[in-house]
C-alpha positions as CSV (number, residue, x, y, z in Angstrom):
1,M,123.8,27.5,-23.8
2,T,123.6,30.5,-22.1
3,I,126.3,30.0,-19.9
4,A,128.6,29.4,-22.9
5,E,126.6,32.8,-24.0
6,S,128.0,34.3,-20.8
7,Y,131.5,34.3,-21.1
8,G,131.8,36.5,-24.0
9,P,132.2,35.9,-27.7
10,L,132.6,33.6,-29.8
11,I,136.8,33.2,-31.0
12,E,137.2,29.5,-31.6
13,S,135.2,26.3,-32.0
14,G,135.1,22.4,-33.0
15,Q,133.7,19.2,-32.4
16,I,135.7,16.3,-30.8
17,D,134.2,12.7,-30.2
18,G,131.1,13.9,-30.0
19,F,132.0,17.0,-27.9
20,T,131.3,20.5,-29.2
21,Y,133.7,22.5,-27.6
22,E,134.1,26.9,-27.3
23,V,136.5,29.5,-26.6
24,R,135.3,32.2,-25.5
25,G,135.8,35.7,-25.1
26,T,138.8,38.2,-25.6
27,T,140.3,39.3,-22.1
28,H,140.2,36.2,-20.5
29,P,139.3,33.4,-22.4
30,M,137.4,30.7,-21.6
31,V,136.6,27.1,-22.9
32,Y,133.7,25.6,-22.3
33,V,132.5,21.3,-23.4
34,Y,129.4,20.6,-24.2
35,R,127.4,17.5,-24.9
36,D,123.9,16.1,-25.7
37,A,122.9,13.9,-23.3
38,G,119.5,12.7,-24.9
39,G,117.4,15.5,-23.4
40,G,120.0,17.6,-22.3
41,F,123.3,19.1,-22.0
42,V,127.1,17.3,-19.9
43,G,129.3,20.6,-19.5
44,K,132.2,21.3,-18.2
45,A,134.5,25.1,-18.3
46,T,137.6,26.5,-17.2
47,Q,139.4,29.4,-18.2
48,K,141.8,28.9,-21.2
49,G,145.1,30.3,-19.6
50,G,148.0,30.1,-22.0
51,I,147.2,26.5,-23.2
52,N,145.5,26.2,-26.7
53,G,141.2,26.0,-27.0
54,E,142.0,22.2,-28.4
55,T,144.3,21.2,-25.5
56,V,141.9,22.7,-22.8
57,A,138.8,20.8,-24.4
58,R,140.4,17.8,-24.8
59,M,141.2,17.9,-20.4
60,L,137.9,18.6,-19.6
61,M,136.8,16.2,-21.9
62,S,138.3,13.5,-19.9
63,E,136.4,14.5,-16.8
64,L,132.9,14.0,-18.3
65,P,130.5,11.3,-18.6
66,K,131.1,9.6,-23.2
67,E,127.3,8.5,-22.8
C-alpha cells in the first residue's frame, strides 16, 4: 500500500461494506478507500477537505466496482 503510506500518518481508519478506508496526513488529510479484488486491490483517494473521513470514504466507494 505504498500509495496510502505516502500520504502521511494514519489518523482514522475503518471498514464499510467490504471496503477499508484510511485517513492519512495532518496538514492536508487524504482519504484512501480500497478492497481486495482477488489477487490485487482496487482503490481510490482524494483530499478530505472539511468533510468527515467516513463520509468521503462512502463517496469514493460509490465510484468503485463492488465486485
